SERO-623085 format. One record per residue (C-alpha): residue in three letters; x, y, z negated. Coordinates in pm, whole numbers, padded with zeros to 5 digits, always signed. Each point is the difference from the previous one (the first is absolute). Example, Ala and Ser with C-alpha at 12.3 -4.5 7.8 and 13.67 -1.06 7.14 Angstrom:
2
ALA+01230-00450-00780SER+00137+00344+00066
***
This chain:
455
MET+03132-07061+05838ALA-00118-00019+00354LYS+00002+00336+00230ALA-00370+00150+00060GLN-00117-00109+00348THR-00043+00350+00194ILE-00324+00065+00194PHE-00082+00186+00312THR-00353+00136+00066CYS-00165+00128+00281GLN-00150+00358-00092SER-00259-00047+00287CYS-00194-00306-00118GLY+00170-00133-00291ALA+00145-00319+00102THR+00346-00107-00168SER+00299-00206+00097THR+00329-00101-00178LYS+00205+00197+00307TRP+00006+00307+00200SER-00132+00023+00365GLY-00076+00316+00193ARG-00336-00124+00113CYS-00252-00158-00236ASP-00110-00360+00123ALA-00352+00068-00181CYS-00125+00325+00135GLY+00246+00049+00303GLU+00090+00345-00133TRP+00371+00128+00025ASN+00219+00140-00240THR-00226-00031-00272ILE+00177-00250-00195THR+00184+00120-00325GLU+00157-00149-00312GLU-00187-00017-00296LYS+00238+00044-00342PRO-00121-00231-00283LEU-00176+00170-00272SER+00245-00127-00271GLN+00295-00208-00018GLY-00008-00295-00313PRO+00084-00330-00101GLY-00199-00254+00164LYS-00372+00038-00005LYS-00022+00311-00265SER+00069+00270+00251LEU-00275+00155+00200GLY+00161-00154+00319ASN-00102+00103+00352ALA-00375-00025-00016ARG-00131+00360+00006GLY-00314+00176-00135ARG-00227+00276+00075ALA+00079+00335+00015ILE-00200+00193-00284PRO-00133+00337+00088LEU+00183+00291-00172THR-00132+00337-00122ASP+00165+00304-00149LEU-00078+00198-00344SER-00210+00245+00117SER-00273-00247+00135LYS-00330+00047-00211GLU-00205-00270-00130ALA-00334+00046-00197PRO+00017-00092-00390PRO-00132-00364-00058PRO-00385+00004-00103ARG-00052-00119-00384THR-00282-00118-00156ALA-00063+00166-00340SER-00098-00271-00289LYS-00185+00274-00228LEU+00267-00106-00228ASP+00164+00323-00040GLU+00333-00128-00233LEU+00013-00278+00292ASP-00013+00199+00276ARG+00219+00266-00102VAL+00268-00313-00054LEU-00055-00130+00348GLY+00062+00390+00187GLY-00360+00060+00027GLY-00161-00302+00043LEU+00041-00361+00165VAL+00199-00004+00340PRO-00130-00255+00282ALA+00288-00261+00067SER+00177+00093-00319ALA+00149-00249-00241VAL+00000+00077-00364LEU+00189-00214-00260VAL-00139+00045-00378GLY+00213-00120-00316GLY-00041+00014-00336ASP+00030-00214-00310PRO-00204-00291-00080GLY-00346+00122-00157ILE+00041+00337+00053GLY-00296+00047+00233LYS+00112-00050+00362SER-00303-00234+00091THR-00245+00243-00142LEU+00138+00266+00179LEU-00027-00158+00333LEU-00278-00126-00050GLN-00166+00334-00087ALA+00217+00123+00310ALA-00199-00286+00223ALA-00343+00101-00123ALA+00088+00357+00043PHE+00130-00031+00365ALA-00296-00256+00082ASN-00264+00268-00137ALA+00207+00265+00256GLY-00088-00224+00256LEU+00312-00197+00061SER-00028-00408+00056VAL+00177-00128-00267VAL+00139-00339-00083TYR+00149-00090-00341ILE+00222-00345-00010SER+00097-00099-00352GLY+00253-00270-00020GLU+00045+00025-00372GLU-00407+00012-00131ALA-00294-00225+00093SER-00277+00171+00166ALA-00193-00038-00297GLN+00257+00211-00213VAL-00025+00280+00278ARG-00347-00004-00022LEU-00005+00047-00363ARG+00250+00276-00020ALA-00220+00188+00284GLN-00348-00045-00218ARG+00203+00149-00301LEU+00097+00284+00203GLY-00337+00034+00155LEU+00112-00084+00368GLN-00194-00317+00067ASP-00174+00214+00276ALA+00284+00132+00182PRO+00038-00165+00375VAL+00330-00125-00068LYS+00079-00375+00148LEU+00168-00268-00274ALA+00220-00271+00097THR+00243-00204-00210GLU+00284-00189+00195THR+00419-00006+00007ASN-00001-00154+00331LEU+00164+00295+00204ARG-00062-00151+00335ASP-00394-00033-00125ILE+00009+00348-00099MET+00153+00144+00299THR-00249-00217+00198THR-00296+00146-00192LEU+00118+00376+00005ASP+00073-00047+00391GLU-00339-00112+00076THR-00186+00264-00265ARG+00243+00274+00093PRO-00111+00220-00314ASP+00105+00330-00070LEU+00139-00055-00302ALA+00155-00364-00156ILE+00087-00029-00367VAL+00263-00293-00092ASP+00040-00069-00342SER+00308-00091-00041ILE+00235-00056+00258GLN+00176-00228-00221THR-00243-00261+00012MET-00008-00017+00364TRP+00172-00293+00191ALA+00074-00019+00359ASP+00010-00363+00136ASN+00310+00075+00232VAL+00219+00109-00296ASP+00153-00316-00203SER+00008+00172-00349ALA-00252+00019-00274PRO-00263+00310-00030GLY+00155+00289-00187SER+00359-00082+00127VAL+00177+00282+00189SER-00020-00125+00317GLN-00368-00085-00007VAL-00076+00350-00137ARG+00222+00137+00286ALA-00204-00188+00263SER-00344+00067-00139ALA+00078+00396-00040HIS+00130-00020+00358GLU-00299-00178+00127LEU-00272+00238-00148THR+00197+00294+00066THR+00030-00076+00391PHE-00409-00095-00029ALA-00051+00369-00123LYS+00226+00173+00282SER-00149-00243+00274ARG-00327-00013-00092GLY-00090+00366-00155SER-00128-00155-00342ALA+00146+00146-00308VAL+00139-00245-00226ILE+00078+00022-00397MET+00195-00254-00166VAL+00063-00065-00365GLY+00335-00072-00146HIS+00138-00133-00309VAL+00283+00166-00171THR+00292-00114-00161LYS+00074+00049-00398GLU+00235+00291+00112GLY-00311+00166+00145GLN+00092-00057+00385LEU-00229-00163+00232ALA+00100-00384+00021GLY+00138-00133+00359PRO+00233+00143+00230ARG+00048+00362+00042VAL-00057-00013+00357VAL-00389-00037-00085GLU-00002+00355-00120HIS+00181+00122+00318MET-00272-00196+00210VAL-00308+00177-00146ASP-00084+00379+00057THR-00114+00037-00337VAL+00128-00095-00360LEU-00193+00053-00300TYR+00069-00062-00371PHE-00276-00058-00234GLU+00160+00093-00354GLY-00125+00044-00376GLU+00044-00143-00351ARG-00195-00285-00114GLY-00069+00231-00324HIS-00133+00305+00186GLN-00303+00031+00212PHE+00181+00198+00288ARG+00111-00152+00300ILE+00233+00179+00270LEU-00055-00071+00360ARG+00329+00115+00148SER+00138+00036+00332VAL+00371-00094+00066LYS-00013-00013+00356ASN-00257+00156+00266ARG+00028+00020+00380PHE-00356+00200+00011GLY+00039+00222-00303ALA+00224+00114-00295ALA+00195-00231-00195ASP-00001+00012-00371GLU-00323+00132+00003ILE-00205-00141-00295GLY-00389-00101-00078VAL-00102-00048-00361PHE-00275-00231-00124GLU-00148-00085-00319MET-00070-00362-00095THR-00337-00023-00146GLY-00268-00330-00038ALA-00157+00123+00335GLY+00358-00003+00179LEU+00225+00274+00090SER-00127+00335+00005GLU+00160+00311+00147VAL+00169+00220-00196LYS-00076+00408+00169ASN+00266+00186-00229PRO+00244-00264-00114SER+00200+00307-00195ALA-00290+00065-00234LEU-00063-00378-00043PHE+00380-00035-00083LEU-00007+00289-00266GLN-00374-00083-00123GLU+00139-00192-00317ARG+00290+00227-00077SER-00038+00121-00359GLN+00132+00309-00150PRO+00349+00098+00086ALA+00257-00210-00178PRO+00375-00056+00018GLY+00120-00213+00278SER-00313+00108+00243VAL+00056+00177+00315VAL-00217+00068+00309PHE+00169-00050+00333ALA-00159+00126+00312GLY+00103-00234+00275ILE-00073-00075+00357GLU-00130-00336+00105GLY-00017+00008+00432THR-00178+00309+00038ARG-00179+00025-00310PRO+00116+00182-00323VAL-00073-00216-00283LEU+00076+00105-00395THR+00122-00283-00235GLU+00075-00001-00381ILE+00402-00102-00062GLN+00022-00152-00355ALA+00318-00033-00169LEU+00131-00135-00357ILE+00339+00039-00147ALA+00070-00248-00312PRO+00297-00100-00198SER+00160-00313+00123PRO+00062-00270-00225HIS+00236-00171+00230SER+00332+00084+00145GLN-00138+00012+00344PRO-00314+00244+00012ARG-00292-00107+00201ARG-00100+00173+00327SER-00349-00097+00069VAL-00207+00127+00323VAL-00369-00026+00114GLY-00076+00157+00339TRP+00304+00183+00081ASP+00385-00105+00116GLY+00200-00128-00294SER+00318+00088+00203ARG-00120+00361+00033LEU-00076+00031-00379ALA+00356-00107-00040MET+00139+00268+00210ILE-00245+00255-00182LEU+00134-00102-00338ALA+00380+00041+00170VAL-00040+00356+00133LEU-00201+00092-00381GLU+00305-00118-00185SER+00281+00131+00267ARG-00130+00305+00113CYS-00195+00129-00324GLY+00142-00180-00294ILE-00278-00181-00100PRO+00078-00389-00124PHE-00243-00272+00014ALA+00260-00257-00120GLY-00122-00177-00278LEU-00356+00038+00088ASP-00272-00168+00168VAL-00173+00148+00303TYR-00330-00123+00109LEU-00189+00149+00321ASN-00342-00024+00144VAL-00186+00106+00272ALA-00384+00028-00147GLY-00305-00189+00189GLY+00210-00270+00155MET+00158+00268+00280ARG+00342-00047+00167ILE+00207+00266+00085LYS+00257+00004+00259GLU+00092+00337+00096PRO+00311+00195-00168ALA-00240+00279-00064ALA-00048-00155-00304ASP+00323+00066-00149LEU-00079+00313-00176ALA-00293-00126-00165VAL+00182-00297-00128ALA+00287+00188-00144ALA-00286+00213-00136ALA-00156-00288-00142LEU+00296-00127-00175LEU+00118+00356-00156SER-00337+00039-00128ALA-00021-00353-00170ARG+00363+00046-00126GLU-00055+00349-00146ASP-00352-00088-00138ALA-00144+00300+00187SER-00272-00027+00227LEU-00044+00233+00333PRO-00316+00210+00022PRO-00290-00179+00120GLU-00081+00186+00319THR+00357-00049+00114VAL+00094-00187+00336VAL+00381-00094+00073PHE+00143-00125+00317GLY+00322+00007+00170GLU+00353-00239+00101ILE+00306+00004-00222SER+00336-00040+00144LEU+00298-00135-00162SER+00147+00345-00041GLY-00276+00083-00187ALA-00186+00225+00242LEU-00339+00030+00084ARG-00132-00050+00348PRO-00299+00112+00134VAL-00244-00264+00151GLY-00246-00013+00286GLN-00358+00097+00012THR+00043+00209-00303GLU-00338+00216+00071ASN-00215-00326+00004ARG+00120-00089-00318LEU-00060+00339-00158LYS-00352-00001+00145GLU-00070-00316-00143ALA+00127+00106-00336GLN-00194+00286-00001LYS-00341-00174+00101LEU+00022-00192-00299GLY+00058+00244-00231PHE+00379+00033-00019SER+00149+00359-00053THR+00363-00037+00000ALA+00262-00186+00197ILE+00362-00051-00042LEU+00201-00050+00323PRO+00319+00044+00179THR+00100+00344+00124GLY-00044+00006+00381GLY-00260-00168+00211LYS-00300+00171+00151ALA-00162+00029-00368THR-00200+00319-00007ALA-00170+00109-00357THR-00354+00034+00043LYS-00272+00121-00223GLY-00062-00182-00284MET+00321-00231+00058ALA+00311+00111-00185LEU+00321-00124+00159SER+00313-00082-00203GLN+00296-00079+00201MET+00333-00121-00093GLU+00344-00029+00139ASP+00142-00265-00160LEU-00095-00274-00279THR+00242+00226-00260SER-00239+00283+00037PHE-00316-00215-00003VAL+00134-00138-00333GLY+00082+00314-00127ASN-00343+00175+00095VAL-00256-00274-00060PHE+00124-00191-00324GLY+00278+00278-00134ALA+00301-00214+00015GLY+00270-00085+00226
***
């Protein structure tokens, strides 16, 4: 490997030479020539070598900056997930299953931001202009001042955006874009990475907000390289079950707001309508108390949401009993069953276990452990809990119950919807209020004994 050549630079005029001398030949100054160390050492041309860049300004942590300006769309559920509105020069990636309603949501968002005074360009790479216009007519948005184009050539798209300089550009979708400087097919890893990089760079350099639609894989992850999610400022997932009319817009990354925030929509014939009180909507179809039905008081981002957890226990005709879960983590269900059997002596061998979160909701927080255990025990013992009871708490492998965060918000939401009793772990910041009785348990054994009279 060739040794990196040493460079000598004059600190007065910046002239360079390959050897040191006392006087600069360019400006005539004395004792201004110093040796410049190479930035890095590496094989061949892969290192940075001797070429030096500019020094960047450094600030301290006490420097104060004004919060970024935001534009509200007047769609409260969308604004909530974005952190209060759309931030200029931000890059947003929206993913979801095919047919879940991503294009409908973004067309409604484009019209809302355009009516709020922003210049909006909607670029579709999947549908013809006539299809987008038909959807706009069906949604009653045909009069919104949104500029429409259908194109997949990234160079033409970037040229158009650079000339028009819109406040918001929506690209549907990133997998259909192709850059002519990348030798691969549209949708490939290199094409998706290059397209996302160009659009994100445009957003940062021109001050325009960019929203990109991303396809998802069969595992539910955004298709393409993971680096795309690191490039953008905000990553949103549009979730929902085909058999339910509810749709959840979930923020999994947001540099300008809270992560894990959700917005709830209802799919109707006139498009997506906002759900102001998701707890009441998820519980509106709940019938009279039945064995295996438990109401869980959860937290999604900063919002308390009450959902119904349903369990069914049936004798299994097979040697390997089934464990079927919808809306919750299957491995965590296995853990709860093991704790119930090991610590409480309640066996589930030879029994099929079915668990469902009603309304198409997906719960990820461990605070649902106690509600799941209550639903399983209620189904197994064929004994229903009182209808005005909510349950939440985390279960450890030792059988102990651990308090969870935002207890007061959970209890306030439950009381607002007419619940008068809460079963929760001992400790935490829970305080009894008028109209709400608290039943606090230390471990799973005491919970089983006090609630179901077994253990």
